[in-house]
N, C-alpha and C positions, 0 to 999 in steps of 0.2 A: 788453551789447547797445547799439547805437547807433540813435537814433531820427531819421529824416529826414522833413522836410516839404518836398515839392517843389512849387513854385508856378510856373506859367507866367505870364509878364507879361500885363498887362491890354491892352485893345484899342488899336490905332492906326488911323488913317484907311486905311492900306494893308491892314490886316486886313479892314476893312469893304469895301474895294474888291476883295478877292481877289487882291492883288498878292503876288508873291514878294518877301519882305523881305530874307532872308538877313542880311548884316551891315551893310546900310544903317541909319544911325543915326536912326531915326524916333521922335519923341516920342509919348506917349499922346494920343489925342483926348479930347473932352469925356466921352464914354461911358467911355473907358478910365480917366480920372481918377476917375470915380465907382466903377468896378469896383475900382480900387486902394484906394480908401477902404473899400469893402465888405470886401475880403479882409483889409485891415488890422484892421478891427473884428472879423472872424471869428477872427483869430489873436492878438488883443490879450492874451489870458490865457496864451499860450505863454511859456515861459521858456527859449528856446534859448541855448546857449553862444555862438553866433555866427550871423549872417546873412551868407551869401555870395550875391553877385549877379554876373551878367554885367555888363560895364561899358557895354553899349549902353543908351541913354537909356530905352527902354521898360521894360527890366528894372530898371534902377536906380531909376526913379520908383516902380515897384511896390514894390520892396524898401524904399525910404525911407518909403512910407506904412505898411508893416508895422512897421518899426522905430518910427515915430512913435506908432502905436497902442500898441505894447508899452511904450514909454517912459512914456506917459501912465498906463497901468494899473499899472506897477510902481514909480512914483515913491514915495519918494525914492531907491529903489535905482537904480543906473545901468542903462541899457538895454544890450542886447548890442551888440557891435561890428558895424558894417556894412562888409564887405570886398568890394571890387570885384575880380573875377577875369576877365581877358580870355579865358582858355581856356574859359569857360562860354558863349561866344558861340554864336549859331545857325550852321548850316552856311553857308558862303560860296557863294551862287548865281551869283557872277560877273556875266556879261552878262545874266542873266535877272532880276536884281534890279530891281524897279520895274515889271515886266511881269506881266500876268495870264496864265492858262493859254492863252486863245485867242490872245494875241499871241505867246506862245512857240511855239505850234503853227504859226502862220503864218510866223514868222521863223526858227525853229530846228527844223524838222521832223525832220531826221536825228538831231540831237543829242538831241532829246526822246525819240525812239524808242530810242536807245541807252541813255539814262538810265533809262527805264522798264523796259528789258530787264535792267538790272543796277544797281539802286538803291544797292547797297552800294559798288561799285567805280568806277562811271563818274562823272566830274566834269563839271558844266556848263561851258561855255566860260569860261575865266579864273576858274573857281571851284574848289571842293574836293569830293571825294567824301564820301559818308556815312561810309566807313571812316576817312578822314583826320579828319573832324570828331569821330568817336567816340574816336579815339586821343587827341587832345588833351583832349577833355572828360573822358574816363575817367581820364586821368593827373591832372587837377585834382581830380576827385571822390575819387580814391584818397588824395591828399595831405590833403584836407579830412577824410576819415574817420579817417585816421591821426592827425591833429592833435586830434581830439575823441573819443577812445575812450570809449564808454559814455555819451556826452552826447547832447543834442538839438540838431539843427542845421537851419536853414532854408536851402534853395537856391532862388533865384529865377533862372529862366533861360528857355529857349525850347522850343517844342513839339518840334522835331526831336531835340535832344540829350536832353531829359528822357524822351521816348518811347523813344529808343534805350537809355538807361540802364535803364529799367524792363524793356525786352525782355531785356537782358543779365541783370539781377538775377533775373528769373523763369525763366531758362534757355531763352529763346527766341532764335532767330537775330536778330542786330541788324538785318538787312535787312527784318525784319517790323515795324519801328518805326511805319510808316505805318498799321498796323492798330490802334494804341493812340492814339486821338484825345484830346488834351488841350485843353480850352477855355481861352480867355483868362481869366486870374485863377482858373483851376481849381486845386484842391489835391489832391495825392496824398500818401499817408503810407506809409512803409516802415520796418520794424524789421529791423535786421541782427543775425542770430544767427550763431554759429560754423558752424552747419549750413546756413545760407543765409538768404535774405531772405524776409520775410513782408509781403505787400501788405495793409495794413489798410484803406485806402480809395483809390479811384481817381477822379480828375476830379470831386471834390466841388465843386459849383457852387451849392449851396443858398443861399449868402450873396448870390448875384447876382439872386435873384428880386426883381422890381420895379426893377431897374437898367435904365433905358431910355435 
């Protein structure tokens, strides 16, 4: 069996403002840095064979904090490798990136209605559909699992693809990903068996209590 720890990146200023980030490369804000430190401390005793991360800064910073905490706790043993994987990026929201819901409603009403009517297949202007996002993300996920049979692996990525992955693993339609809400720096845990996936915990954010 393979053990997966799925971590959504910590908070950015755009998260706090309710903006669509997509693949805009936004760094963590001050609260996000504290969240990344907290999730790192929470996972410090884990001994994954590898840590994979989206190459976008907000995910990479979160992953680096996790690896640093593990390195401190497992010294003098070497820490797990940290591997950046562009295919683990968030969905590309194209022209909507940087806008909040109200701005998209005002400037792209027809496109927004079409997207909400078909969240799986409709792509925002100059962006990609959820189906396209999941195809690339799941291909990377499959390679990762095949490279680490029976091992523990940490994946640090984004809400959209991680929620879509959990939907798929639990036998739900991928277009229901929006019903599985993952918090910034939240942890989910999945064990993969030949008969299917078992969700051991979902969106664990207890380590964020007191992070303001």
